[in-house]
C-alpha positions as CSV (number, residue, x, y, z in Angstrom):
1,M,34.0,-3.3,27.6
2,I,31.6,-4.7,25.0
3,A,27.8,-4.0,25.1
4,R,25.2,-5.7,23.0
5,I,21.9,-4.1,22.1
6,E,19.1,-5.6,20.0
7,S,17.7,-3.6,17.1
8,C,16.2,-4.3,13.6
9,L,16.9,-3.9,9.9
10,L,14.3,-3.4,7.4
11,R,14.2,-5.2,4.0
12,G,11.2,-4.3,1.9
13,I,8.3,-4.4,4.3
14,D,9.8,-7.1,6.6
15,A,12.1,-6.7,9.6
16,S,14.8,-8.9,10.8
17,P,17.1,-8.9,13.9
18,C,20.2,-6.7,14.0
19,E,22.6,-6.9,16.9
20,I,24.5,-3.7,17.8
21,E,27.9,-4.5,19.3
22,V,29.7,-1.6,21.0
23,D,33.4,-2.2,21.9
24,L,35.0,0.7,23.9
25,D,38.7,0.6,24.9
26,E,39.4,3.8,26.9
27,R,43.2,3.1,26.8
28,G,43.3,3.2,23.0
29,M,43.8,6.1,20.6
30,M,40.8,8.3,19.9
31,K,39.2,6.5,16.9
32,Q,35.5,5.8,16.1
33,N,34.3,3.3,13.5
34,I,31.1,1.7,12.4
35,V,31.3,-1.6,10.5
36,G,28.7,-4.0,9.1
37,L,27.9,-2.5,5.7
38,P,26.5,0.9,7.0
39,D,25.2,3.5,4.5
40,A,25.9,7.2,4.8
41,A,23.0,7.8,7.2
42,V,24.3,5.1,9.5
43,N,27.9,6.3,9.3
44,E,26.7,9.8,10.4
45,S,25.1,8.2,13.5
46,L,28.3,8.7,15.5
47,E,28.1,12.5,15.1
48,R,24.5,12.7,16.1
49,V,24.8,10.3,19.0
50,T,27.9,12.0,20.5
51,A,26.2,15.4,20.4
52,A,23.0,13.9,21.8
53,L,24.8,12.4,24.7
54,A,26.7,15.5,25.6
55,N,23.6,17.8,25.3
56,S,21.6,15.4,27.5
57,G,24.2,15.5,30.2
58,Y,25.8,12.1,29.7
59,P,29.5,11.4,29.2
60,T,30.9,10.8,25.7
61,P,33.2,7.9,25.0
62,L,36.9,8.5,25.1
63,G,39.3,6.1,23.5
64,R,38.9,3.6,20.6
65,L,35.2,2.9,19.8
66,L,34.2,0.2,17.4
67,I,30.5,-0.4,16.5
68,N,29.5,-3.6,14.6
69,L,26.1,-4.0,13.0
70,A,25.4,-7.8,12.7
71,P,24.8,-9.6,10.5
72,A,27.6,-7.9,8.7
73,D,26.8,-9.1,5.2
74,I,23.5,-7.2,4.9
75,R,23.5,-3.5,4.1
76,K,22.1,-1.2,6.9
77,E,20.3,2.0,6.0
78,G,18.6,4.9,7.8
79,P,19.0,6.6,11.2
80,L,17.0,4.1,13.2
81,Y,20.3,2.8,14.8
82,D,21.0,6.1,16.6
83,L,19.1,5.1,19.8
84,P,20.5,1.6,20.1
85,I,24.0,2.9,19.5
86,A,23.6,5.6,22.2
87,V,22.3,3.0,24.7
88,G,25.2,0.7,23.8
89,M,27.7,3.5,24.4
90,L,26.3,4.3,27.8
91,I,26.4,0.6,28.8
92,A,30.0,0.2,27.4
93,Q,31.1,3.2,29.5
94,G,29.5,1.8,32.7
95,T,26.9,4.5,33.0
96,L,24.1,2.0,33.4
97,A,26.2,-0.6,35.3
98,A,25.2,0.5,38.8
99,R,21.6,1.1,38.0
100,T,18.9,-1.6,38.6
101,G,15.2,-2.0,38.8
102,G,14.2,-0.8,35.4
103,L,13.6,-2.6,32.1
104,D,16.3,-5.2,31.2
105,H,18.0,-3.9,28.1
106,R,18.8,-7.5,27.1
107,A,15.1,-8.2,26.6
108,C,14.4,-5.0,24.7
109,V,14.6,-3.9,21.1
110,F,15.5,-0.3,20.4
111,V,14.9,1.8,17.3
112,G,14.9,5.6,16.9
113,E,16.7,8.6,15.4
114,L,18.4,11.0,17.7
115,A,18.3,14.8,17.4
116,L,21.3,16.7,18.6
117,D,19.5,17.8,21.8
118,G,18.5,14.2,22.7
119,R,15.0,14.2,21.3
120,I,13.9,11.0,19.5
121,R,12.5,11.3,16.0
122,P,10.2,8.8,14.3
123,V,11.5,6.1,11.8
124,R,10.1,4.0,9.1
125,G,8.8,0.4,9.3
126,V,8.0,0.3,13.1
127,I,5.0,-2.1,12.9
128,A,7.1,-4.7,11.1
129,M,9.9,-4.2,13.7
130,A,7.6,-4.6,16.6
131,D,6.2,-7.8,15.1
132,M,9.8,-9.1,14.6
133,A,10.5,-8.3,18.3
134,R,7.5,-10.3,19.4
135,K,8.5,-13.3,17.3
136,Q,12.0,-13.2,18.8
137,G,10.4,-13.5,22.3
138,M,11.5,-10.0,23.4
139,Q,9.7,-8.4,26.3
140,A,9.7,-4.8,25.3
141,F,10.0,-2.6,22.2
142,I,11.3,0.9,22.7
143,C,10.6,3.3,19.9
144,P,9.9,7.0,19.2
145,K,6.7,8.3,20.8
146,D,5.3,9.2,17.4
147,N,5.7,5.6,16.3
148,A,4.2,4.0,19.5
149,P,0.5,3.9,18.4
150,E,1.5,2.1,15.3
151,A,3.8,-0.4,17.1
152,A,1.1,-1.0,19.8
153,V,-1.1,-2.6,17.1
154,V,1.1,-5.7,17.5
155,D,-0.2,-8.0,20.2
156,G,2.1,-9.9,22.6
157,I,4.8,-7.3,23.3
158,D,5.0,-4.2,25.5
159,V,5.6,-1.0,23.5
160,F,7.2,2.0,25.1
161,G,7.1,5.3,23.3
162,V,9.9,7.6,24.3
163,R,10.5,11.3,23.5
164,T,14.0,11.8,24.7
165,L,17.3,9.9,25.4
166,S,16.8,10.8,29.1
167,E,13.4,9.1,29.2
168,V,15.0,5.9,27.8
169,M,17.7,6.1,30.5
170,G,14.9,6.5,33.1
171,L,13.1,3.4,31.8
172,L,16.3,1.3,31.9
173,S,17.4,2.6,35.4
174,G,14.0,2.4,37.1
175,E,13.7,6.1,37.7
176,I,10.6,6.2,35.4
177,E,7.7,3.7,36.0
178,P,7.2,1.7,32.8
179,E,3.8,2.3,31.2
180,P,3.3,0.5,28.0
181,E,1.4,2.2,25.1
182,P,-2.2,1.1,25.2
183,A,-3.2,-1.1,22.3
184,P,-5.7,0.6,19.9
185,D,-9.1,-0.8,19.3
186,V,-8.5,-1.9,15.6
187,A,-12.1,-3.3,15.1
188,H,-13.7,0.0,16.3
189,M,-11.4,2.1,14.2
190,L,-12.3,0.2,11.1
191,R,-16.0,0.1,11.9
192,T,-16.2,3.8,12.3
193,A,-14.2,4.7,9.3
194,E,-16.2,6.7,6.7
195,A,-15.7,7.2,3.0
196,P,-14.3,10.7,2.3
197,I,-16.5,11.2,-0.8
198,D,-20.1,10.0,-1.4
199,F,-21.4,9.1,-4.8
200,S,-24.4,11.3,-4.1
201,E,-22.0,14.3,-4.8
202,V,-21.6,13.1,-8.4
203,R,-24.4,14.5,-10.6
204,G,-25.7,12.1,-13.3
205,Q,-23.4,9.4,-14.6
206,E,-25.7,6.6,-13.5
207,G,-24.3,4.3,-16.2
208,V,-20.8,4.8,-14.8
209,K,-22.0,4.2,-11.2
210,R,-23.5,0.9,-12.4
211,A,-20.1,0.0,-13.9
212,I,-18.4,0.9,-10.6
213,V,-20.8,-1.3,-8.7
214,V,-19.9,-4.2,-11.0
215,A,-16.1,-3.4,-10.6
216,A,-16.4,-3.2,-6.9
217,A,-18.4,-6.4,-6.6
218,G,-16.0,-8.5,-8.7
219,G,-12.7,-6.7,-8.1
220,H,-12.5,-5.7,-11.8
221,N,-10.2,-3.1,-13.3
222,L,-11.9,-0.1,-14.9
223,V,-11.2,2.7,-17.3
224,M,-13.5,5.7,-17.8
225,L,-13.5,7.5,-21.1
226,G,-15.1,11.0,-21.4
227,P,-14.5,14.7,-21.8
228,A,-13.0,16.8,-19.1
229,G,-15.2,17.8,-16.2
230,T,-17.6,14.9,-16.1
231,G,-16.6,13.6,-12.6
232,K,-14.3,10.8,-13.5
233,T,-11.7,11.8,-10.8
234,M,-14.3,12.2,-8.1
235,M,-15.9,8.8,-8.8
236,A,-12.5,7.1,-8.7
237,K,-11.7,8.6,-5.3
238,A,-15.2,7.7,-4.1
239,L,-14.9,4.0,-5.2
240,P,-13.3,2.7,-2.0
241,G,-16.5,3.5,-0.2
242,V,-18.2,0.8,-2.3
243,L,-15.6,-1.8,-1.7
244,P,-15.9,-4.1,1.4
245,P,-14.6,-2.6,4.7
246,L,-11.0,-3.5,5.6
247,T,-10.5,-6.5,7.8
248,P,-8.0,-6.1,10.7
249,D,-5.5,-8.3,8.9
250,E,-5.8,-6.2,5.7
251,A,-5.5,-3.0,7.6
252,I,-2.3,-4.2,9.3
253,E,-0.9,-5.4,6.0
254,I,-1.5,-2.1,4.4
255,T,0.0,-0.3,7.4
256,R,3.2,-2.3,7.2
257,I,3.6,-1.2,3.6
258,W,2.9,2.5,4.3
259,S,5.1,2.4,7.4
260,A,8.0,1.0,5.5
261,A,7.6,3.6,2.9
262,G,7.4,6.5,5.5
263,Q,3.8,7.3,4.4
264,L,2.1,7.2,7.9
265,A,1.5,10.5,9.6
266,P,3.1,11.0,13.1
267,G,1.0,9.3,15.7
268,Q,-1.1,7.4,13.2
269,A,-1.7,3.9,14.4
270,L,-3.4,2.3,11.4
271,V,-4.6,2.8,7.8
272,T,-8.4,2.6,8.2
273,H,-9.5,3.3,4.6
274,R,-8.7,1.4,1.5
275,P,-6.0,3.5,-0.1
276,V,-6.4,5.5,-3.3
277,R,-3.1,6.3,-4.9
278,T,-3.0,8.9,-7.7
279,P,0.5,9.2,-9.2
280,H,1.1,12.0,-11.8
281,H,1.5,11.0,-15.4
282,T,5.2,12.1,-15.3
283,A,6.0,9.3,-12.7
284,S,8.8,7.0,-13.6
285,S,8.6,3.2,-13.7
286,P,10.5,2.8,-10.3
287,A,8.1,5.3,-8.7
288,I,5.1,3.2,-9.9
289,V,6.4,-0.3,-9.5
290,G,9.1,0.2,-6.9
291,G,12.8,0.0,-6.9
292,G,16.0,1.8,-5.8
293,I,19.4,0.6,-4.8
294,I,17.7,-0.7,-1.6
295,P,14.2,-1.5,-3.0
296,R,11.2,0.4,-1.7
297,A,7.6,0.0,-2.5
298,G,6.1,1.9,-5.4
299,E,2.6,3.3,-6.0
300,I,1.2,-0.1,-6.9
301,S,2.2,-1.6,-3.5
302,L,1.0,1.5,-1.7
303,A,-2.3,0.9,-3.4
304,H,-2.4,-2.7,-2.1
305,K,-6.0,-3.7,-1.2
306,G,-7.2,-0.4,-2.6
307,V,-7.2,1.6,-5.9
308,L,-4.5,2.8,-8.1
309,F,-6.0,5.7,-10.1
310,L,-4.2,6.8,-13.3
311,D,-5.7,10.0,-14.5
312,E,-5.0,11.0,-18.1
313,L,-4.0,7.4,-18.9
314,P,-2.5,7.9,-22.4
315,E,-0.2,10.7,-21.0
316,F,1.7,8.1,-19.0
317,G,4.9,6.8,-20.6
318,R,4.4,3.7,-22.7
319,G,7.1,1.9,-20.8
320,V,5.6,2.8,-17.4
321,L,2.2,1.4,-18.4
322,E,3.7,-1.8,-19.7
323,T,5.4,-2.5,-16.4
324,L,1.9,-2.7,-14.9
325,R,1.0,-5.8,-16.9
326,Q,2.8,-8.4,-14.8
327,P,1.7,-7.1,-11.4
328,M,-1.9,-6.9,-12.6
329,E,-1.8,-10.6,-13.3
330,D,0.4,-11.8,-10.4
331,H,-0.6,-9.3,-7.7
332,V,3.0,-9.2,-6.4
333,V,6.1,-7.2,-7.5
334,T,9.5,-8.9,-7.3
335,I,12.5,-6.5,-7.4
336,A,15.9,-8.2,-7.9
337,R,19.1,-6.6,-6.9
338,A,22.7,-7.8,-6.6
339,H,22.4,-8.2,-2.8
340,G,19.1,-9.9,-2.8
341,T,15.4,-10.0,-3.9
342,V,12.5,-8.2,-2.3
343,R,8.9,-9.0,-2.9
344,F,6.1,-6.4,-2.4
345,P,2.4,-7.2,-2.4
346,A,0.5,-5.5,-5.2
347,S,-3.1,-6.6,-5.1
348,F,-4.9,-3.5,-6.4
349,M,-7.8,-2.4,-8.5
350,L,-6.6,-0.3,-11.5
351,V,-9.0,2.6,-12.2
352,A,-8.0,4.9,-15.0
353,A,-9.6,7.9,-16.6
354,M,-8.9,9.5,-20.0
355,N,-10.1,12.1,-22.3
356,P,-10.9,11.1,-25.9
357,T,-8.3,13.5,-27.3
358,P,-5.4,15.6,-25.8
359,R,-7.8,18.6,-26.1
360,G,-10.3,17.1,-23.8
361,D,-13.2,16.7,-26.2
362,V,-13.9,15.4,-29.8
363,A,-14.1,17.7,-32.8
364,P,-17.0,16.8,-35.1
365,G,-16.5,14.9,-38.3
366,E,-13.7,12.7,-39.7
367,V,-11.0,14.9,-38.3
368,G,-12.2,14.4,-34.8
369,R,-12.5,10.7,-35.3
370,R,-8.9,10.4,-36.5
371,E,-7.7,12.6,-33.7
372,M,-9.3,10.3,-31.1
373,E,-8.0,7.1,-32.8
374,Q,-4.5,8.5,-32.7
375,Y,-4.7,9.5,-29.1
376,L,-6.1,6.1,-28.1
377,S,-3.4,4.3,-30.0
378,R,-1.0,5.3,-27.2
379,L,-2.5,2.4,-25.2
380,S,-1.3,-1.1,-26.1
381,G,-3.8,-3.9,-26.8
382,P,-2.3,-6.2,-24.1
383,L,-2.8,-3.5,-21.4
384,L,-6.4,-2.9,-22.5
385,D,-7.0,-6.6,-22.4
386,R,-6.1,-6.6,-18.7
387,I,-8.7,-3.9,-17.9
388,D,-12.0,-5.6,-17.5
389,I,-14.4,-2.6,-17.8
390,H,-14.2,0.2,-20.4
391,V,-17.1,2.7,-19.8
392,E,-18.0,6.0,-21.3
393,A,-18.5,9.0,-19.0
394,P,-20.5,11.5,-21.1
395,A,-20.9,15.2,-20.5
396,V,-23.7,15.8,-17.9
397,P,-26.6,17.9,-19.3
398,F,-27.7,20.9,-17.2
399,K,-31.0,19.2,-16.1
400,Q,-29.1,16.5,-14.3
401,L,-26.7,19.0,-12.8
402,A,-29.6,20.8,-11.2
403,D,-31.6,17.8,-10.2
404,I,-32.4,17.1,-6.6
405,P,-32.0,14.3,-5.4
406,R,-28.6,13.7,-7.0
407,G,-28.9,10.0,-7.8
408,T,-27.5,6.8,-6.5
409,D,-25.4,7.2,-3.3
410,T,-22.5,5.3,-1.9
411,A,-24.6,3.3,0.7
412,A,-26.9,1.9,-2.0
413,M,-24.0,1.0,-4.2
414,R,-22.1,-0.7,-1.3
415,A,-25.2,-2.7,-0.5
416,Q,-25.5,-4.0,-4.0
417,A,-21.8,-4.9,-4.2
418,A,-21.8,-6.5,-0.7
419,S,-24.7,-8.8,-1.7
420,A,-22.9,-9.9,-4.8
421,R,-19.7,-10.5,-2.8
422,A,-21.5,-12.6,-0.3
423,R,-22.6,-14.9,-3.2
424,M,-19.0,-15.1,-4.5
425,N,-17.6,-15.9,-1.0
426,E,-20.1,-18.7,-0.5
427,R,-19.4,-20.2,-4.0
428,Q,-15.6,-19.9,-4.3
429,G,-14.2,-18.5,-1.0
430,P,-13.4,-15.0,0.2
431,D,-9.9,-14.9,-1.4
432,T,-11.0,-15.4,-5.0
433,P,-13.2,-12.6,-6.4
434,N,-14.6,-13.1,-9.8
435,A,-11.9,-11.0,-11.5
436,R,-9.4,-13.7,-10.5
437,L,-11.3,-16.8,-11.6
438,S,-9.1,-19.1,-13.7
439,G,-10.4,-20.7,-16.9
440,K,-11.1,-24.0,-15.1
441,Q,-13.1,-22.1,-12.4
442,L,-15.0,-20.2,-15.1
443,D,-16.0,-23.4,-16.7
444,R,-17.3,-24.6,-13.4
445,F,-18.9,-21.4,-12.0
446,A,-19.9,-19.4,-15.1
447,T,-22.3,-21.7,-16.8
448,M,-24.1,-20.0,-19.7
449,S,-27.4,-20.6,-21.4
450,E,-27.4,-21.5,-25.1
451,R,-28.6,-17.9,-26.0
452,A,-25.9,-16.4,-23.9
453,L,-23.3,-18.6,-25.5
454,A,-24.5,-17.7,-29.0
455,L,-24.3,-14.0,-28.2
456,L,-20.8,-14.3,-26.7
457,E,-19.6,-16.1,-29.9
458,Q,-21.1,-13.4,-32.0
459,A,-19.4,-10.7,-30.0
460,I,-16.0,-12.4,-30.0
461,T,-16.1,-13.0,-33.7
462,G,-17.6,-9.6,-34.7
463,L,-15.3,-7.5,-32.5
464,G,-12.2,-9.7,-33.1
465,L,-11.5,-10.0,-29.3
466,S,-8.6,-11.9,-27.9
467,A,-8.8,-15.1,-25.7
468,R,-8.0,-12.9,-22.7
469,A,-11.0,-10.7,-23.5
470,Y,-13.2,-13.8,-23.8
471,D,-12.4,-14.7,-20.2
472,K,-12.8,-11.1,-19.1
473,I,-16.3,-11.1,-20.5
474,R,-17.1,-14.3,-18.8
475,R,-15.8,-13.0,-15.4
476,L,-17.8,-9.8,-15.9
477,A,-21.0,-11.7,-16.8
478,R,-20.5,-13.9,-13.7
479,T,-20.4,-10.7,-11.5
480,I,-23.4,-9.2,-13.2
481,A,-25.3,-12.4,-12.6
482,D,-24.3,-12.3,-9.0
483,L,-25.7,-8.7,-8.7
484,D,-28.9,-10.1,-10.2
485,D,-28.9,-13.0,-7.7
486,Q,-28.7,-15.5,-10.5
487,D,-26.8,-18.8,-10.5
488,G,-26.5,-19.1,-14.3
489,I,-25.4,-16.5,-16.9
490,D,-28.2,-15.3,-19.3
491,E,-28.2,-13.4,-22.5
492,A,-28.7,-10.1,-20.7
493,H,-25.6,-10.6,-18.5
494,I,-23.4,-11.3,-21.6
495,A,-24.9,-8.2,-23.4
496,E,-24.0,-5.9,-20.5
497,A,-20.5,-7.4,-20.2
498,V,-19.8,-7.0,-23.9
499,Q,-20.8,-3.3,-23.8
500,Y,-18.1,-2.8,-21.2
501,R,-15.4,-3.6,-23.8
502,L,-15.8,-0.1,-25.3
503,L,-12.1,0.4,-26.2
504,D,-12.0,-2.9,-28.1
505,R,-14.2,-1.2,-30.6
506,K,-12.4,2.1,-30.7
507,V,-8.7,1.0,-30.7
């Protein structure tokens, strides 16, 4: 007897249909096979499923068993096929044949890993799979209970979270009344999300806070240069509180990436904060950009719509840093493999911090200057060109450490950035922050006074800046003018923008 069960396969952050065909011939010799390009985890499913059936009180198949995962030309990975294979085996044996009144298995999509005692463990990528099931016109999506809140975010399909194989059988047989997982209130979750760190906790550093407001308003990349212990890491982690709140579509897109990468906590329905990813400087290029035999998202994709924070920037490998250049321009990562190409979104703000020397501070005199120049030379000019704002985070004097109140807080910074963002959205649309304005758009939207143009010419010539830096300064000046509620760019806006090219003068 042949049974057919609908499941999914995950490619990148997208899911596509996978049909599980179970052919059982009880008159044949005892032999069990899985075909359809399974990986090691899928091949091991037979052992898990057989033990789970027996320990749950269901018969195990006797005879020749052949399981086909279609389409057969795409590699299957992971333990998510355990549950659909188990259901297929029970149908092929006739265990479900005489039972009616429950969910129709032909209109359901099944995913889940089985424990040996029949418990169902969570799997990756469930939100994408539920969305695929909805698009296929299926009526129900049956998944592990820990994944159900995440899958329930998808409208238009009933989601049933199950804890055991017996519970699945109860839903299909009608012994258990089907109760879909309630859909979470996404808007409320995002509205009540609070920033984990407030800028009021950072003593001093008002100049850096101003640069962060500019960065958040225009979507600009930022690097902070200063001695150890000046609050650089804390400010980077507090930055998402200044950025605009996540929209429901953004939150779902981020959740799809995190779910596919296995980064969601059990029972977590949605990513409600803009992510801050902080990879260690020993991370490899595939860990940062993404990769693997079956490609998975790297840190830059996990930071999508949020912040990628690179602490101790010069300590990262030169090759690792250079791989960031293309994603910083294109906001997408394309990973090509022999069996296909996978694209991951990578629209992130790069925020970096670095000490002036490996020691953490600068020695006085010529020796200290040479030591700093040697350390900064680890960073390539093309990479620094792609970082809009270079700002110094000096040591905080004792008086500022002891001052109360502590200075600008997150709410005030967010209000300034939001006001500038509103001007940008009205002028050029919500999908094009100032950091992404093209040269043609800059000519249209970043008109400068004669004094501003003269100052910009003097800065470009005197500092020997590149054509890319020229556009970076214009984009920064456009954001600074928006913060000042000005339509045109004046001399003061250019002057502030030029001072944010700190490393152009040091490298």
